[in-house]
C-alpha positions as a Markdown table, in Angstrom:
| # | Residue | x | y | z |
|---|---|---|---|---|
| 1 | Met | -4.3 | -19.5 | 12.2 |
| 2 | Arg | -6.9 | -20.6 | 9.8 |
| 3 | Thr | -6.2 | -21.3 | 6.2 |
| 4 | Arg | -6.8 | -18.0 | 4.4 |
| 5 | Glu | -7.0 | -17.2 | 0.5 |
| 6 | Arg | -5.3 | -14.1 | 0.7 |
| 7 | Lys | -2.8 | -11.9 | 2.5 |
| 8 | Val | -2.8 | -8.1 | 3.1 |
| 9 | Lys | -0.8 | -7.1 | -0.4 |
| 10 | Ala | 1.5 | -4.2 | 1.2 |
| 11 | Arg | 3.1 | -2.0 | -0.8 |
| 12 | Ala | 7.0 | -2.1 | -1.1 |
| 13 | Gly | 8.4 | 0.2 | 2.0 |
| 14 | Leu | 9.1 | 3.9 | 1.0 |
| 15 | Pro | 12.7 | 4.9 | 1.4 |
| 16 | Ser | 14.0 | 5.9 | 4.6 |
| 17 | Gly | 15.0 | 9.0 | 2.9 |
| 18 | Arg | 11.6 | 9.7 | 1.5 |
| 19 | Ile | 9.8 | 13.1 | 3.0 |
| 20 | Ser | 6.1 | 13.1 | 3.4 |
| 21 | Ser | 3.9 | 14.9 | 1.8 |
| 22 | Arg | 3.1 | 16.9 | 5.0 |
| 23 | Asp | 6.7 | 17.5 | 5.7 |
| 24 | Leu | 7.0 | 18.7 | 2.0 |
| 25 | Lys | 4.2 | 21.1 | 2.3 |
| 26 | Gly | 5.6 | 22.3 | 5.7 |
| 27 | Asn | 9.0 | 22.8 | 3.8 |
| 28 | Leu | 7.3 | 24.6 | 0.8 |
| 29 | Lys | 5.6 | 27.1 | 3.0 |
| 30 | Ile | 8.5 | 28.1 | 4.7 |
| 31 | Ala | 10.0 | 28.6 | 1.5 |
| 32 | Ala | 7.5 | 30.6 | 0.2 |
| 33 | Ala | 7.3 | 33.1 | 3.6 |
| 34 | Phe | 11.4 | 33.3 | 3.2 |
| 35 | Ile | 10.7 | 34.3 | -0.8 |
| 36 | Val | 8.2 | 36.9 | 0.4 |
| 37 | Leu | 10.6 | 38.2 | 3.1 |
| 38 | Ile | 13.4 | 38.5 | 1.1 |
| 39 | Val | 11.4 | 39.9 | -1.9 |
| 40 | Ser | 10.0 | 42.9 | 0.7 |
| 41 | Gly | 13.7 | 43.4 | 1.7 |
| 42 | Gly | 15.0 | 44.0 | -1.8 |
| 43 | Val | 12.7 | 46.3 | -2.6 |
| 44 | Phe | 12.9 | 48.1 | 1.0 |
| 45 | Gly | 16.6 | 48.1 | 0.0 |
| 46 | Phe | 16.7 | 49.1 | -3.2 |
| 47 | Met | 14.2 | 52.1 | -2.4 |
| 48 | Lys | 16.5 | 53.2 | 0.5 |
| 49 | Ile | 19.8 | 52.5 | -1.4 |
| 50 | Glu | 19.2 | 53.8 | -5.1 |
| 51 | Gly | 15.9 | 56.0 | -4.1 |
| 52 | Trp | 13.6 | 54.4 | -7.1 |
| 53 | Gly | 10.4 | 53.5 | -6.9 |
| 54 | Phe | 8.1 | 50.8 | -5.5 |
| 55 | Leu | 7.7 | 49.6 | -9.2 |
| 56 | Asp | 11.3 | 49.9 | -10.4 |
| 57 | Ser | 12.6 | 48.2 | -7.1 |
| 58 | Leu | 10.4 | 45.6 | -7.4 |
| 59 | Tyr | 11.6 | 44.6 | -10.7 |
| 60 | Met | 15.4 | 44.8 | -9.7 |
| 61 | Thr | 14.3 | 42.7 | -7.3 |
| 62 | Val | 12.9 | 40.0 | -8.9 |
| 63 | Leu | 15.5 | 40.4 | -12.0 |
| 64 | Thr | 18.6 | 40.1 | -9.6 |
| 65 | Leu | 16.7 | 36.7 | -8.0 |
| 66 | Ser | 15.8 | 35.2 | -11.4 |
| 67 | Thr | 19.2 | 35.6 | -12.7 |
| 68 | Val | 18.5 | 36.1 | -16.1 |
| 69 | Gly | 21.1 | 38.7 | -16.8 |
| 70 | Phe | 18.9 | 41.8 | -18.0 |
| 71 | Arg | 20.2 | 45.1 | -17.7 |
| 72 | Glu | 19.4 | 47.0 | -14.9 |
| 73 | Val | 17.0 | 49.6 | -14.5 |
| 74 | Tyr | 19.5 | 52.0 | -13.8 |
| 75 | Pro | 23.1 | 52.0 | -13.3 |
| 76 | Leu | 23.9 | 51.0 | -9.6 |
| 77 | Ser | 25.6 | 53.1 | -6.9 |
| 78 | Ser | 28.6 | 50.9 | -5.0 |
| 79 | Gly | 26.2 | 50.4 | -1.9 |
| 80 | Gly | 23.7 | 49.1 | -4.4 |
| 81 | Lys | 25.9 | 47.0 | -6.0 |
| 82 | Ile | 27.1 | 45.5 | -2.9 |
| 83 | Phe | 23.0 | 45.2 | -1.7 |
| 84 | Ala | 22.7 | 43.3 | -4.8 |
| 85 | Met | 25.5 | 40.9 | -3.9 |
| 86 | Ile | 23.7 | 40.3 | -0.7 |
| 87 | Leu | 20.7 | 39.9 | -2.3 |
| 88 | Ile | 21.7 | 37.1 | -4.6 |
| 89 | Ala | 23.8 | 35.4 | -2.1 |
| 90 | Thr | 20.4 | 35.0 | 0.3 |
| 91 | Gly | 17.6 | 34.6 | -2.2 |
| 92 | Val | 18.9 | 32.1 | -5.1 |
| 93 | Gly | 19.5 | 29.4 | -2.9 |
| 94 | Val | 15.8 | 30.1 | -1.2 |
| 95 | Val | 14.0 | 30.3 | -4.6 |
| 96 | Ala | 16.1 | 27.4 | -6.4 |
| 97 | Phe | 15.1 | 25.0 | -3.1 |
| 98 | Thr | 11.6 | 26.5 | -3.5 |
| 99 | Val | 11.3 | 25.6 | -7.2 |
| 100 | Arg | 12.1 | 22.1 | -6.3 |
| 101 | Thr | 10.1 | 21.7 | -3.7 |
| 102 | Ala | 7.4 | 22.7 | -5.8 |
| 103 | Gly | 8.1 | 20.0 | -8.2 |
| 104 | Arg | 8.1 | 17.5 | -5.8 |
| 105 | Val | 5.0 | 18.6 | -4.2 |
| 106 | Met | 3.3 | 18.3 | -7.6 |
| 107 | Leu | 5.2 | 14.6 | -8.1 |
| 108 | Glu | 4.0 | 13.6 | -4.9 |
| 109 | Asn | 0.7 | 14.5 | -5.2 |
| 110 | Arg | 0.8 | 13.0 | -8.5 |
| 111 | Phe | 2.0 | 9.9 | -7.3 |
| 112 | Ser | -0.6 | 9.8 | -4.5 |
| 113 | Ile | -3.7 | 10.1 | -6.8 |
| 114 | Val | -2.2 | 7.1 | -8.9 |
| 115 | Phe | -1.3 | 5.2 | -6.0 |
| 116 | Arg | -5.3 | 5.7 | -4.6 |
| 117 | Arg | -6.6 | 4.9 | -7.6 |
| 118 | Lys | -4.8 | 1.5 | -7.8 |
| 119 | Met | -5.4 | 1.0 | -4.4 |
| 120 | Val | -9.4 | 1.7 | -4.9 |
| 121 | Lys | -9.1 | -1.0 | -7.7 |
| 122 | Thr | -7.5 | -3.4 | -5.2 |
| 123 | Ile | -10.1 | -2.7 | -2.5 |
| 124 | Gly | -12.9 | -3.6 | -4.8 |
| 125 | Lys | -11.4 | -7.2 | -5.4 |
| 126 | Leu | -11.3 | -7.9 | -1.9 |
| 127 | Arg | -13.8 | -10.5 | -0.5 |
| 128 | Gly | -14.1 | -11.5 | 3.2 |
| 129 | His | -12.0 | -8.6 | 4.6 |
| 130 | Tyr | -12.2 | -6.3 | 7.5 |
| 131 | Ile | -12.9 | -2.9 | 7.9 |
| 132 | Ile | -11.0 | -0.8 | 10.8 |
| 133 | Cys | -12.9 | 2.4 | 11.1 |
| 134 | Gly | -10.4 | 4.4 | 13.0 |
| 135 | Phe | -6.2 | 4.5 | 12.9 |
| 136 | Gly | -5.5 | 5.9 | 16.6 |
| 137 | Arg | -3.8 | 4.1 | 19.3 |
| 138 | Met | -6.0 | 1.0 | 19.5 |
| 139 | Gly | -6.6 | 1.2 | 15.5 |
| 140 | Arg | -2.6 | 1.3 | 14.9 |
| 141 | Val | -2.4 | -2.2 | 17.5 |
| 142 | Ile | -5.4 | -3.6 | 15.6 |
| 143 | Cys | -4.4 | -3.1 | 12.0 |
| 144 | Gln | -0.6 | -4.4 | 13.1 |
| 145 | Glu | -2.3 | -7.8 | 15.0 |
| 146 | Leu | -4.4 | -8.5 | 11.4 |
| 147 | Asn | -1.4 | -7.8 | 9.0 |
| 148 | Glu | 0.9 | -9.8 | 11.1 |
| 149 | Lys | -1.7 | -12.8 | 11.0 |
| 150 | Gly | -2.4 | -12.1 | 7.0 |
| 151 | Tyr | -5.7 | -10.9 | 7.0 |
| 152 | Pro | -7.2 | -8.8 | 4.9 |
| 153 | Phe | -8.2 | -5.3 | 5.7 |
| 154 | Val | -8.9 | -1.7 | 4.8 |
| 155 | Val | -8.6 | 1.5 | 7.3 |
| 156 | Val | -11.1 | 4.2 | 6.8 |
| 157 | Asp | -9.8 | 7.3 | 8.9 |
| 158 | Asn | -10.9 | 11.2 | 8.3 |
| 159 | Val | -7.3 | 12.5 | 9.9 |
| 160 | Glu | -5.1 | 13.8 | 7.2 |
| 161 | Asp | -1.7 | 13.5 | 9.7 |
| 162 | Ser | -2.4 | 9.0 | 9.5 |
| 163 | Ala | -2.1 | 9.1 | 5.7 |
| 164 | Asp | 1.5 | 9.1 | 5.6 |
| 165 | Asp | 1.5 | 6.9 | 8.3 |
| 166 | Leu | -0.7 | 4.4 | 6.7 |
| 167 | Glu | 0.8 | 5.0 | 3.2 |
| 168 | Arg | 4.3 | 4.0 | 4.9 |
| 169 | Leu | 3.0 | 1.0 | 6.6 |
| 170 | Gly | 1.7 | 0.0 | 3.0 |
| 171 | Tyr | -1.8 | -0.6 | 4.6 |
| 172 | Leu | -5.0 | -0.5 | 2.4 |
| 173 | Phe | -7.3 | 2.6 | 3.4 |
| 174 | Ile | -10.2 | 5.1 | 2.5 |
| 175 | Arg | -9.5 | 8.5 | 3.9 |
| 176 | Gly | -13.2 | 10.0 | 4.9 |
| 177 | Asp | -15.8 | 9.9 | 7.1 |
| 178 | Ala | -17.1 | 6.7 | 8.5 |
| 179 | Thr | -20.8 | 7.5 | 9.2 |
| 180 | Val | -21.4 | 8.5 | 5.6 |
| 181 | Asp | -22.7 | 5.1 | 3.6 |
| 182 | Asp | -20.1 | 6.1 | 0.2 |
| 183 | Val | -17.6 | 5.8 | 1.9 |
| 184 | Leu | -18.2 | 2.3 | 4.0 |
| 185 | Leu | -19.4 | 1.3 | 0.5 |
| 186 | Asp | -15.9 | 2.2 | -0.9 |
| 187 | Ala | -14.2 | 0.2 | 1.7 |
| 188 | Gly | -16.2 | -3.2 | 0.4 |
| 189 | Ile | -18.5 | -3.0 | 3.5 |
| 190 | Glu | -21.2 | -5.4 | 1.4 |
| 191 | Lys | -18.5 | -7.8 | 1.0 |
| 192 | Ala | -16.6 | -7.6 | 4.4 |
| 193 | Lys | -16.6 | -10.0 | 7.1 |
| 194 | Gly | -16.4 | -7.9 | 9.8 |
| 195 | Ile | -16.0 | -4.2 | 11.2 |
| 196 | Val | -14.0 | -2.9 | 14.0 |
| 197 | Thr | -15.0 | 0.5 | 15.4 |
| 198 | Val | -12.1 | 2.8 | 17.2 |
| 199 | Val | -13.1 | 6.1 | 16.5 |
| 200 | Thr | -12.4 | 8.2 | 20.1 |
| 201 | Asn | -16.0 | 9.7 | 20.0 |
| 202 | Asp | -18.6 | 7.3 | 21.4 |
| 203 | Ala | -21.3 | 8.9 | 19.3 |
| 204 | Glu | -19.1 | 8.4 | 16.4 |
| 205 | Asn | -19.1 | 4.8 | 16.8 |
| 206 | Val | -22.7 | 4.7 | 17.2 |
| 207 | Phe | -23.5 | 5.9 | 14.2 |
| 208 | Ile | -20.9 | 4.1 | 12.2 |
| 209 | Thr | -22.2 | 1.0 | 13.8 |
| 210 | Leu | -25.7 | 1.8 | 12.9 |
| 211 | Thr | -24.7 | 2.7 | 9.1 |
| 212 | Ala | -23.2 | -0.5 | 8.7 |
| 213 | Arg | -25.8 | -2.8 | 10.2 |
| 214 | Gly | -28.1 | -0.9 | 7.9 |
| 215 | Leu | -25.3 | -1.8 | 4.8 |
| 216 | Asn | -24.7 | -5.0 | 5.7 |
| 217 | Pro | -27.1 | -7.2 | 8.3 |
| 218 | Lys | -25.0 | -10.0 | 8.1 |
| 219 | Leu | -21.7 | -8.1 | 9.5 |
| 220 | Asn | -19.7 | -9.1 | 12.6 |
| 221 | Ile | -19.4 | -5.6 | 14.4 |
| 222 | Val | -17.0 | -5.1 | 17.1 |
| 223 | Ser | -17.3 | -1.6 | 18.4 |
| 224 | Arg | -15.4 | 0.4 | 21.0 |
| 225 | Ala | -17.3 | 2.4 | 24.2 |
| 226 | Ala | -15.4 | 4.8 | 26.3 |
| 227 | Ser | -18.3 | 5.2 | 28.9 |
| 228 | Asp | -20.8 | 2.6 | 30.4 |
| 229 | Glu | -23.8 | 4.5 | 29.2 |
| 230 | Ser | -22.7 | 3.8 | 25.4 |
| 231 | Val | -22.5 | -0.2 | 25.7 |
| 232 | Gln | -26.1 | -0.6 | 25.5 |
| 233 | Lys | -26.5 | 1.7 | 22.6 |
| 234 | Leu | -24.2 | 0.3 | 20.8 |
| 235 | Ile | -25.9 | -2.8 | 21.3 |
| 236 | Arg | -29.1 | -2.1 | 20.1 |
| 237 | Ala | -27.3 | -0.1 | 17.2 |
| 238 | Gly | -26.3 | -3.6 | 16.1 |
| 239 | Ala | -22.9 | -4.3 | 17.3 |
| 240 | Asn | -22.4 | -8.0 | 18.0 |
| 241 | Lys | -19.4 | -7.0 | 20.5 |
| 242 | Val | -18.7 | -4.2 | 22.6 |
| 243 | Val | -15.0 | -3.7 | 23.8 |
| 244 | Ala | -14.7 | -1.1 | 27.0 |
| 245 | Pro | -10.9 | -0.6 | 27.1 |
| 246 | Tyr | -10.8 | 1.0 | 30.5 |
| 247 | Asp | -12.9 | -2.1 | 31.9 |
| 248 | Leu | -10.4 | -4.4 | 30.2 |
| 249 | Gly | -7.4 | -2.9 | 31.2 |
| 250 | Gly | -8.5 | -2.8 | 34.8 |
| 251 | Phe | -9.5 | -6.4 | 35.0 |
| 252 | Arg | -6.5 | -7.5 | 33.2 |
| 253 | Ile | -4.6 | -5.5 | 35.9 |
| 254 | Ala | -6.6 | -6.7 | 39.3 |
| 255 | Gln | -5.5 | -10.1 | 37.3 |
| 256 | Ala | -2.2 | -9.7 | 37.0 |
| 257 | Val | -2.6 | -9.0 | 40.9 |
| 258 | Leu | -4.5 | -11.9 | 41.9 |
| 259 | Arg | -3.2 | -14.7 | 39.7 |
| 260 | Pro | -0.2 | -13.7 | 37.6 |
| 261 | Thr | 0.6 | -17.5 | 36.3 |
| 262 | Val | -3.0 | -17.3 | 34.9 |
| 263 | Leu | -2.4 | -14.6 | 33.4 |
| 264 | Asp | 1.0 | -15.5 | 32.0 |
| 265 | Phe | -0.2 | -18.6 | 30.7 |
| 266 | Leu | -3.2 | -17.0 | 28.6 |
| 267 | Glu | -1.4 | -14.2 | 27.3 |
| 268 | Ser | 1.1 | -16.7 | 26.2 |
| 269 | Ile | -1.5 | -19.0 | 24.1 |
| 270 | Val | -3.0 | -16.0 | 22.7 |
| 271 | Asp | -0.1 | -13.5 | 21.5 |
| 272 | Asn | 1.0 | -17.3 | 20.3 |
| 273 | Gln | 4.3 | -16.7 | 22.6 |
| 274 | Glu | 6.7 | -19.2 | 24.2 |
| 275 | Met | 4.8 | -22.4 | 25.3 |
| 276 | Gly | 6.4 | -23.8 | 21.9 |
| 277 | Gly | 3.7 | -23.1 | 19.5 |
| 278 | Leu | 0.7 | -23.9 | 21.6 |
| 279 | Arg | -2.3 | -21.5 | 20.8 |
| 280 | Leu | -6.2 | -20.6 | 21.4 |
| 281 | Asp | -8.3 | -20.8 | 18.7 |
| 282 | Glu | -11.7 | -21.0 | 17.0 |
| 283 | Ile | -13.0 | -23.0 | 14.4 |
| 284 | His | -16.7 | -23.2 | 12.6 |
| 285 | Val | -18.1 | -26.0 | 11.5 |
| 286 | Pro | -20.7 | -25.3 | 8.4 |
| 287 | Pro | -23.6 | -26.8 | 7.1 |
| 288 | Gly | -22.4 | -29.9 | 5.2 |
| 289 | Ser | -19.4 | -30.0 | 7.1 |
| 290 | Arg | -17.9 | -33.6 | 7.4 |
| 291 | Leu | -17.7 | -32.9 | 11.2 |
| 292 | Asp | -20.9 | -32.3 | 11.5 |
| 293 | Gly | -23.5 | -34.9 | 13.5 |
| 294 | Val | -19.4 | -36.4 | 14.5 |
| 295 | Asn | -19.0 | -37.2 | 18.6 |
| 296 | Val | -15.7 | -34.8 | 20.0 |
| 297 | Val | -14.1 | -38.6 | 19.8 |
| 298 | Asp | -15.1 | -40.0 | 16.7 |
| 299 | Ala | -13.8 | -37.0 | 15.3 |
| 300 | Gly | -10.0 | -37.8 | 16.8 |
| 301 | Leu | -9.6 | -34.6 | 18.2 |
| 302 | Arg | -7.5 | -35.6 | 21.0 |
| 303 | Lys | -6.2 | -38.6 | 20.1 |
| 304 | Asp | -5.5 | -38.2 | 16.0 |
| 305 | Met | -4.7 | -34.1 | 16.3 |
| 306 | Asn | -3.8 | -33.5 | 20.1 |
| 307 | Leu | -6.1 | -31.0 | 20.7 |
| 308 | Ile | -7.9 | -30.0 | 23.6 |
| 309 | Val | -11.6 | -28.7 | 23.2 |
| 310 | Val | -12.1 | -26.2 | 25.6 |
| 311 | Ala | -15.5 | -25.3 | 24.7 |
| 312 | Ile | -18.4 | -25.4 | 22.2 |
| 313 | Lys | -20.3 | -22.6 | 21.1 |
| 314 | Ser | -23.6 | -23.4 | 19.5 |
| 315 | Gly | -25.4 | -21.7 | 16.7 |
| 316 | Thr | -27.8 | -20.1 | 19.0 |
| 317 | Gly | -25.4 | -18.5 | 21.4 |
| 318 | Ser | -24.9 | -21.4 | 24.1 |
| 319 | Met | -21.8 | -22.1 | 25.3 |
| 320 | Thr | -20.5 | -25.6 | 26.8 |
| 321 | Phe | -17.3 | -25.8 | 28.5 |
| 322 | Asn | -15.4 | -28.9 | 28.7 |
| 323 | Pro | -17.5 | -30.9 | 26.4 |
| 324 | Ser | -17.7 | -34.6 | 26.9 |
| 325 | Ser | -15.7 | -37.4 | 24.6 |
| 326 | Gly | -19.5 | -38.2 | 23.8 |
| 327 | Thr | -20.8 | -34.2 | 22.8 |
| 328 | Glu | -22.2 | -34.2 | 19.1 |
| 329 | Ile | -20.9 | -31.9 | 16.9 |
| 330 | Lys | -23.2 | -30.3 | 14.8 |
| 331 | Ala | -23.5 | -27.5 | 12.0 |
| 332 | Gly | -22.8 | -23.8 | 12.8 |
| 333 | Asp | -20.8 | -24.9 | 16.1 |
| 334 | Thr | -17.8 | -22.7 | 17.0 |
| 335 | Leu | -15.1 | -25.2 | 18.2 |
| 336 | Val | -12.8 | -23.6 | 21.2 |
| 337 | Leu | -9.4 | -25.2 | 20.9 |
| 338 | Leu | -6.1 | -25.6 | 22.8 |
| 339 | Gly | -3.2 | -27.0 | 20.4 |
| 340 | Tyr | -0.7 | -26.7 | 17.8 |
| 341 | Gly | -0.6 | -24.4 | 14.8 |
| 342 | Pro | -0.2 | -27.8 | 12.1 |
| 343 | Glu | -3.0 | -29.4 | 13.7 |
| 344 | Leu | -5.3 | -26.7 | 13.9 |
| 345 | Glu | -5.1 | -25.9 | 10.7 |
| 346 | Arg | -5.4 | -29.6 | 9.3 |
| 347 | Leu | -8.7 | -29.3 | 11.5 |
| 348 | Glu | -9.9 | -26.5 | 9.9 |
| 349 | Ala | -9.3 | -28.1 | 6.6 |
| 350 | Ile | -11.1 | -31.1 | 7.7 |
| 351 | Ser | -13.9 | -28.5 | 8.9 |
| 352 | Gln | -14.1 | -26.8 | 5.4 |
| 353 | Lys | -14.5 | -30.4 | 4.0 |
| 354 | Met | -18.2 | -31.6 | 3.0 |
| 355 | Arg | -19.5 | -34.6 | 3.1 |
C-alpha cells in the first residue's frame, strides 16, 4: 500500500507437533494427580495385604515406583508380590511421563524467557509502529491485516490463553494490562505511529485512550465502542476515531440489501480483491514535498499515472470531494486516490521527495 522501511519480522512457525505451554502444564497437573492416586493406592494396598504401617507402606510404594532395586522392608507374601507387579506396571509409566513433562515445562519456560527478552529488544528498535490493545476477535482481524500488509505492530493483551496463539503466529507482543503506563512504554508508545484499543470493556478502552494520549500527544488513536454512550467519552479521552462495530455491521447489512453492487465494488477495492489490483488508498503530503503548491492537473495524477483523485482532505480536516483539475495540493493534505498499486507507490515516493 505504501513504501515500507520495515516489515514485521515473524518468528519461525513452531513445529506442527509442538504442544503449547498451556497444554504441557495441563498434562503435568493430570500426571501429578495420577501419581498421588497411585501412591495412595500403593500405600493402602501394602497396608491391607501385608499389614504394614503407613511409613513402611509408603517407603515400599516409593521404592517400587522408582525401580531403584533396594531390598524390601519385609519379605513379600504372594499377594504382595502380585500387587507390587501391578503397581510397577501401572505406576512406572506415569512417573516417567511426569518426569518428561516436567522437563519439557522447564525447557518451555526457559525458552519463553529467552524469546520474550529477545522480543523486548526487537520492540525497543521499532519506530512508527502500531500498538493493538486486545487480542480478541477484532484484534485478531486487525493484526492479520497489518501483518499481511507488512506494517510493524505490537500486541498488548493480558489474557493468558492468548500468549500461545501470539507466539504461534509470530506476532510481537507484551503480556500485561494496557491501562498501565509501564506496559505501554514497553510496547514503545513514545515512538509509535498509532494505537488501536479493542478490548471488550468500554471503560478499559476509555482508560487506555486517556493513558495513551498522555504518553504520546501526537499519537493516532482508534478506539472501539460497544455502546453509544461510550463514543463521546472516548473522543473526550483523546481518541481520533471511534468505531462502533454494531452500527458499522448494521450499516453494511443495510447496504447489502439496498445497494449490493455498490457494496461489492467498495469491498473489492478496499480488500484489494479482484478488479485487477485496483484499490483505494491515501497519500499524505508532508511539508516541503514536491507536490506542495502543485495543481492536480500539473501533478499528472490522471494523465501520467492514471490515478483518480476521489477527495482531498486538508490539514484542517475539511474534505473536498472530486476536486477540479485546478485544485492546489498543499502541505498537510491527504489525497484519497483510486488506482493501481505500482502507480500509487510511485506517487507516494514522489510525495516524499523534498524540493
